[in-house]
N, C-alpha and C positions, 0 to 999 in steps of 0.2 A: 504493500500500500504506500509506503514512503516514497518508492520510485514514482508512482503515479502523482503523488503530491508535488514532487520536484518537477515533473514534466508539466503539470498544470501551472506551476509558478513560472516556468520558462515560457509557456504560451502567453500567460498574462503579461509578462515583461515585454515580450515581443510585440504585443498588441497595444501596449500603453506607453511605450517609450520610457522604460524605467532604467535606462543606463546611458552613459555617454563617456567621453574620454576622461574627464576629471574623476568621475566615479570609478571607472575601471582602473585608473591610476592609483586611487586610494586602496583598492583591493589588491592590486599588484604589489605595491610597495609594502603593504602589511604582510603579504605572504613572503616576500623577499627578506623581511626583517624577522621572520619566524614568529610573528604574532598569531595568537589563536584566531581561528575563523569563526568568531562569535558576533560579528557585525550583524545588523539587521539585514534581512533579505531585500532585494531591490524593490519589490512591491510594497514591503513594509516601510521602507524609506520614503517612498512616494506617499504612502498613507499618512505618515507623520507630517510630510510637507503639506499635504492638503488640509490636514487638521489645523496646523499652525496658520496657514494662509486663510483658512475659512473663518477663523476668529480674529483675523487681521492683527496677528501678533506683531508687535513692534520691538519687543525685547524678549529674548529666549534664553533660558538656562538649561544646559545639558550637564548631567552628572554621569561621567563615564564617557571618555572621548574615543578610546582605542586609536584607530588610524584616521579618524575624522570622516568616516563614510556617512554615518547618520548626521554628523555635523554639517556636511555639505548640503544634504537634503533640507535640513531645517533652515540653514542660513539663506538658501535660495527662496524660502517662503517670505522672507522679510521685505518690507517696502524700502525705498530709498531712505537712508538715515537710520534704519533699524540696526540692532546689534545683538550679538550672541556671546554669552560667556560659557565656556565649556571647561569642566574640571577633570583632570586626569592624574591619577596617582603615579603611574609609571613614567619616569623621565624619558625613556626611550620611546614609549608610545606617544608622549607629548611632542617630542621632537619630530617624529614621523608625521603626526597629525598636522603640525604647524607647516611642514613642507607641503603636504597635500593640500592644505587650505590655500597656501600661496599659489600652488599650481592651478587651483580652481578659481583664482582671482578673488578670493574671499578674505585675504589677510587683513584688510582694513575693516572688515565686518565682524570677524570673530576674534575673540581674545581667549587664548589657551592659558589656563592657570594650572601649573603643575604642583602636585602635592595632594595630601589626603583631603578629600572633599569635606569631611566632617570638620576639618580645621579651617577651610575656606568659607564655609557657609555663614558662620557668624560674622565674618568680615564683610560679606556681601550685604548683610543686614545693616551693619554699622555704616556702610557707604550709602545707605538709603536706597538701594536698588530695589525696584519692584518689577516683577516679570509678568508677562502675559501667558507664557507657555513654558512648562518645565518637562523635560524628558529625563527619566531616571533609568539608567542602564549601567549600573556599577555593581560592586559586590553586594550580593543579595542579603547577606547576614545583617547589613547595615541599612536596609531599605526602610525600616520603621523610622530611624533617625533622619535619614534623607528626606523622607516624606513629610515629617514634622516641620523641618526647615523649609521645604517647598511650599507648604501651606502659608507659612509666615512671610515668604518672599513673593507670593503670587497675588495679584489683585483679585478682588471679588469678580467673578465671571470668567476668570482665567482657567486654564486647563493644565492638569498634571497627568502624564502618562508614565506608568511603571511597566517595564518590560520583564518578560520571563517569569510570570507569576504562577504558572501552572506546573512547570518543572516536569513535564511528561506525566502528570497525574500524581506526582510525589507529594503534593500539598495535602492529599487525603490521609497521609500517614501521621497520625498523632504521636507515635512513639519514635519518629525519626531522630537520628542523631546528626543528620546532615545540617550544618550551620546555615547553609543557604536556604534550605527548605524551612528551617526553623524561623529564619528572618522573614520569609514571605508569610508564614502562618502568623507571626506576630503582627505583621502589617495588616493582614485581614482582620485579626482580632481588634486592632486599634481603630480601624476605620468603621467597624460594624455599627458603632453608636456615636460616631463623630459628626455632629451636626454642622461642622464647618465645611464639610464636603459632601457632595452627592457622588457615589462611586458605583461602578459596575466593572465587570471583567469579562473578557471575551477569550474563548479558547481558539487557538489557531493551529492549522496544519500546513505543511508546505516544505520547501527546501530546507528549512530549519527544524524539521521534524514536528513534534507535538509540544506546543507550549501555549502561551497566551499573554495578554497584557491587561492591565487595569487602567481605567480612564476615570479621572476625578474632576468634577467641576467645583471650583472653590466658591462657596456661598459667603463665607466670612472668614476673616483671619483672627477673630476673637476666640478665646478658649471655649471649648465645648463643655467645660466643667462648670 
């Protein structure tokens, strides 16, 4: 079945123009650098692009850059004068991403900040930055903490996307010792009664196998307690 999922993804990509030279370069340089192939699929990248463009996002935050593939998709959704901040823990990944963003002509639009996201996020708040759209695609064990900061940093009416929240169905395992799955389960527990956000999650299949994403609309940044 996974082979069929991949072939369908390929068909969709061919029909919808979900690739070009800059995107292909990001994938190529990531492979050459030995980076894990955990970037979003092309159709998922375009999905993020359309979501951000649809809400007319002017300022975007990305947590987890990798080689900048999803960053390119998101940055292209911005209007003239828009900006994107992306946080990447790994110095080599950040360096590759910066080069890829320059290749894509987006160096003046995107700011790559290297270091632990959990250390950068309070600084963004201290700078008074407010975002319209946040994409969380970093270490899953820390997703609850990232999401809490994302709510604080996103305007009411803004959108937060959390990737890889199904984990091939592993989120059903209450006794799991996998810290990434535990992080996602803590995330779902936290948002279940959080009135600051309206949340749903969608299961996905495709070239990236079986997973899913959560979508949250920010209602308020005030504490739900």
